[in-house]
C-alpha positions in Angstrom: 133.7 -196.3 112.9 130.5 -195.1 111.3 130.4 -192.1 113.5 133.9 -191.0 112.4 133.0 -191.5 108.8 129.9 -189.5 109.2 131.7 -186.6 110.8 134.5 -186.8 108.3 132.0 -186.6 105.4 130.0 -183.8 107.1 133.2 -181.8 107.6 134.4 -182.3 104.0 130.9 -181.3 102.7 131.0 -178.1 104.9 134.5 -177.3 103.6 133.4 -177.7 100.0 130.3 -175.6 100.6 132.3 -172.8 102.4 135.0 -172.8 99.7 132.4 -172.5 97.0 130.6 -169.7 98.8 133.8 -167.7 99.3 134.9 -168.2 95.7 131.5 -167.0 94.5 131.7 -163.9 96.6 135.3 -163.1 95.5 134.2 -163.3 91.9 131.4 -160.8 92.6 134.0 -158.4 94.0 136.4 -158.3 91.1 136.7 -154.9 89.3 135.1 -156.3 86.1 132.1 -157.6 88.0 131.7 -154.4 90.0 131.9 -152.4 86.8 129.2 -154.6 85.2 127.0 -154.2 88.3 127.4 -150.4 88.3 126.6 -150.3 84.5 123.5 -152.4 85.1 122.3 -150.1 87.9 123.0 -147.0 85.7 120.9 -148.5 82.9 118.1 -149.4 85.3 118.2 -145.9 86.8 118.1 -144.4 83.3 115.0 -146.5 82.4 113.3 -145.3 85.6 114.1 -141.7 84.9 112.7 -142.1 81.4 109.5 -143.6 82.7 109.2 -140.8 85.2 109.7 -138.2 82.5 107.1 -139.8 80.3 104.6 -139.9 83.2 105.3 -136.2 84.0 104.8 -135.4 80.3 101.5 -137.3 80.2 100.4 -135.5 83.3 101.3 -132.1 81.8 99.3 -132.9 78.7 96.3 -134.0 80.7 96.4 -131.0 83.0 96.9 -128.6 80.1 93.8 -130.1 78.4 91.9 -129.7 81.6 92.9 -126.0 81.9 92.1 -125.4 78.2 88.7 -126.8 78.8 88.1 -124.8 82.0 89.4 -121.5 80.4 87.4 -122.1 77.2 90.5 -122.1 75.0 89.9 -123.9 71.7 92.1 -126.8 70.7 95.8 -126.5 70.5 96.9 -123.5 68.4 99.9 -123.8 66.2 102.5 -124.1 68.9 105.4 -123.8 66.6 108.1 -121.2 66.8 107.1 -117.6 66.4 107.8 -116.3 62.9 111.0 -114.5 63.7 112.5 -117.5 65.5 111.4 -119.9 62.8 113.2 -117.8 60.2 116.4 -117.8 62.2 116.1 -121.5 62.8 115.7 -122.2 59.1 118.7 -119.9 58.2 120.8 -121.8 60.8 119.7 -125.1 59.3 120.7 -123.9 55.8 124.1 -122.8 57.1 124.6 -126.1 58.7 123.8 -127.9 55.5 126.3 -125.8 53.6 128.9 -126.6 56.2 128.3 -130.3 56.0 128.4 -130.2 52.2 131.8 -128.5 52.3 133.1 -131.2 54.6 131.9 -133.9 52.2 133.6 -132.0 49.3 136.9 -132.0 51.2 136.7 -135.8 51.7 135.8 -136.5 48.2 139.4 -136.5 46.8 140.6 -139.7 45.4 143.2 -141.4 47.5 144.9 -144.8 47.3 143.9 -146.7 50.4 145.9 -149.8 49.4 149.3 -148.5 50.7 
């Protein structure tokens, strides 16, 4: 009698365990869950790429400083744009500002938003 009850209970427990395991795996394979997992992996990959780029940039700055020291070049010279390119960049910026001001003027008319 006890032997039968033991095996019945063990079988029921194994069935509950297996059902829970299968349902958990099915929930992981739904499209929403797969999309969330893919998004998480993409974000993680983005962080790794950003860290790599920052490491590369730090290495470049360090190596450039070493080369400047070896070649006897004084500290960093004004590494801005050359005069001609700087003038063009400033003119483009002024044109962009005029364009955005025109867009703001077009939107400034009074309209009744209650209708």
